[in-house]
C-alpha positions in Angstrom: 105.4 86.9 118.1 106.7 87.5 114.4 104.3 85.8 111.6 105.3 87.7 108.5 109.3 89.4 108.7 110.9 91.3 106.3 114.6 91.3 106.6 117.8 91.5 104.3 116.8 88.2 103.1 113.7 89.3 101.7 110.0 88.8 103.2 109.4 85.3 105.0 106.7 83.4 106.6 106.4 81.8 110.3 105.0 78.5 110.1 103.6 77.9 113.4 103.1 74.5 115.4 100.7 74.3 118.4 100.0 71.9 120.9 98.6 71.6 123.8 99.0 69.3 127.0 96.4 66.3 126.9 95.8 66.6 123.4 97.4 64.2 120.6 96.4 66.8 117.8 98.9 69.2 116.4 97.6 72.5 114.4 100.1 73.5 111.9 99.7 77.2 111.1 100.6 78.5 107.6 100.4 82.1 106.9 100.0 82.8 103.5 100.7 86.0 101.2 98.1 85.6 97.9 101.0 86.6 95.7 104.2 85.1 96.4 107.4 83.3 94.6 106.5 80.2 92.9 108.9 78.4 95.1 107.1 79.6 98.1 104.0 77.9 97.4 106.1 74.7 96.3 107.1 74.3 100.0 103.9 74.9 101.4 102.5 71.8 99.0 104.9 69.9 100.1 104.1 70.0 103.7 100.6 69.6 103.3 101.0 66.7 102.1 102.5 65.5 105.2 99.1 66.6 107.1 96.0 64.9 107.9 93.5 67.6 107.5 93.8 70.9 105.3 91.5 73.9 107.0 91.4 76.3 104.0 91.0 80.2 103.8 88.3 80.8 100.8 85.1 82.9 100.1 83.0 80.0 99.0 81.2 81.0 95.3 81.2 84.3 93.4 81.2 87.5 95.5 81.1 90.8 93.4 83.0 93.0 96.2 85.1 89.5 96.9 86.8 89.7 93.1 87.4 93.4 93.6 89.1 93.1 96.5 90.9 90.2 95.2 92.0 92.0 92.2 93.7 94.5 94.0 96.4 91.8 95.0 96.0 89.4 91.9 97.4 92.2 89.2 100.9 91.8 91.0 101.3 88.5 89.4 100.3 90.1 85.8 103.1 91.7 86.0 105.8 89.3 84.4 108.8 91.2 86.0 108.0 90.8 89.2 108.6 86.9 89.3 105.5 85.8 91.6 102.8 84.3 91.2 99.4 84.2 92.9 98.7 80.8 94.9 98.2 78.3 92.7 97.9 75.4 95.5 95.5 72.6 94.3 94.2 72.0 97.7 91.5 70.0 96.6 93.9 67.4 94.9 96.7 66.7 97.6 94.9 63.4 98.4 94.5 65.2 101.9 90.6 66.0 103.3 89.7 69.5 103.0 87.3 71.6 104.9 86.4 75.4 104.0 84.9 77.2 107.1 84.5 80.3 105.4 82.0 83.2 104.5 79.7 82.3 100.8 80.2 84.8 98.3 76.7 85.6 99.3 77.2 86.4 102.7 80.3 88.5 102.1 78.3 90.7 99.6 75.6 91.3 102.2 78.0 92.2 104.5 79.9 94.5 102.6 76.4 96.2 101.6 75.3 96.4 105.1 78.8 98.5 105.7 78.5 102.1 106.7 77.9 104.2 103.6 81.6 105.9 104.1 83.3 102.8 104.5 81.8 101.5 101.3 82.6 104.5 99.1 86.3 104.1 100.7 86.4 100.0 99.9 85.3 100.7 96.1 87.5 104.0 95.9 90.3 102.3 97.4 90.3 99.3 95.2 91.1 100.3 91.7 93.6 102.4 93.3 95.6 99.5 94.9 95.1 97.4 91.9 97.0 100.3 89.7 99.5 100.6 92.7 100.0 97.2 92.9 100.6 96.4 89.6 103.7 98.5 89.1 105.1 98.6 93.0 103.6 95.0 94.1 106.9 93.4 94.5 108.5 96.4 96.2 105.7 96.5 98.7 105.8 92.9 99.5 109.4 93.4 100.3 108.9 96.6 102.7 108.5 96.6 106.3 104.9 97.2 105.6 104.1 93.9 105.2 104.9 92.7 108.4 102.3 90.8 110.7 102.8 89.9 113.9 100.4 88.4 117.1 99.9 92.2 118.6 97.8 94.6 116.7 99.9 97.6 115.3 99.5 101.2 116.5 97.4 102.3 113.3 95.2 99.2 114.0 94.6 100.8 117.3 93.7 104.3 116.0 92.4 103.6 112.5 89.1 105.6 111.9 85.3 103.6 112.4 85.0 102.6 108.6 88.0 101.1 108.5 87.5 99.2 111.5 84.2 98.1 109.7 85.9 97.0 106.8 88.6 95.3 108.8 85.6 93.4 110.7 83.8 91.9 107.7 87.5 91.0 105.9 88.8 89.8 109.0 87.1 89.4 112.2 83.6 87.5 110.9 85.7 85.4 109.0 87.9 84.4 111.8 84.9 83.5 113.9 84.4 81.1 111.5 87.3 79.6 111.5 88.1 79.5 114.9 84.5 77.6 115.3 85.4 75.0 112.9 89.1 74.4 114.5 87.2 74.3 117.8 84.7 71.4 116.2 88.2 69.5 115.1 89.6 69.8 118.6 86.9 68.3 120.5 86.2 65.7 118.1 90.0 64.7 117.1 92.0 65.8 120.0 92.9 62.1 121.1 94.3 61.0 117.4 98.2 61.6 116.6 97.3 63.9 113.7 98.5 67.4 112.2 95.6 69.8 111.0 97.2 72.3 108.9 95.5 75.9 109.0 96.0 77.6 105.7 94.6 81.3 105.8 96.3 84.8 105.0 98.6 85.8 107.4 96.5 89.0 108.5 94.3 86.2 110.1 96.6 84.5 112.1 96.6 86.8 115.3 93.4 85.8 115.5 93.5 82.4 114.7 96.5 82.3 117.7 94.6 83.7 119.9 91.4 81.6 119.4 94.0 78.5 119.8 95.3 79.9 122.9 91.8 80.0 124.4 91.9 76.3 124.1 94.6 75.8 125.7 96.9 75.4 122.3 100.2 76.9 122.8 103.3 77.5 119.6 105.8 75.5 120.6 108.0 75.3 117.4 108.3 77.8 114.5 110.6 78.2 111.5 110.8 80.4 108.1 109.9 79.9 104.4 110.8 82.7 102.4 108.2 84.0 100.3 110.0 87.0 98.1 113.4 86.7 98.1 115.1 90.4 98.0 
């Protein structure tokens, strides 16, 4: 199942709706790019206002490691020629309750500090290089097949070295566990209510989120596309 797709029209994100038999609740998963066209965030904002609960990604509080990593993609929006902006959705001002079941900044920095030395050296070495490349070529990268995400691991992910796998576990795996715990609680407490629960997370998290929801019996029933970056 394609989650982020690159084609002749550009790069687009699949909004996934998941239901299960016996539940009135519907999960609506928004795979996000952290930098995209303003129109992408405007359309996501419009749809979020129609939901009843927002479950939103975001490390809580300051994080030295997190700030270094986010800068590597924030610089794309600093290049005005790109026509792209950073995610500016005012989640707390949409008139919809918000929960953020993510790591705290302290937890993220602690996890980063516990990574193997080789992984830490890789992380701190790659971040400034990625930032420089993204400033000049970020839009082109977002319009390449490299940005695509589907619900199955890629060959590169299956063969990635241990230091990369450890970093991915911190950045993705451990945080997926937190959001899935929160979603299971929402399902347990509110599955009898006819509500829409938006799950707004970076696209890299969505395969894990969909897999976790499938273990609760939820299946993708429909999907539609929002263009994130026009070709």
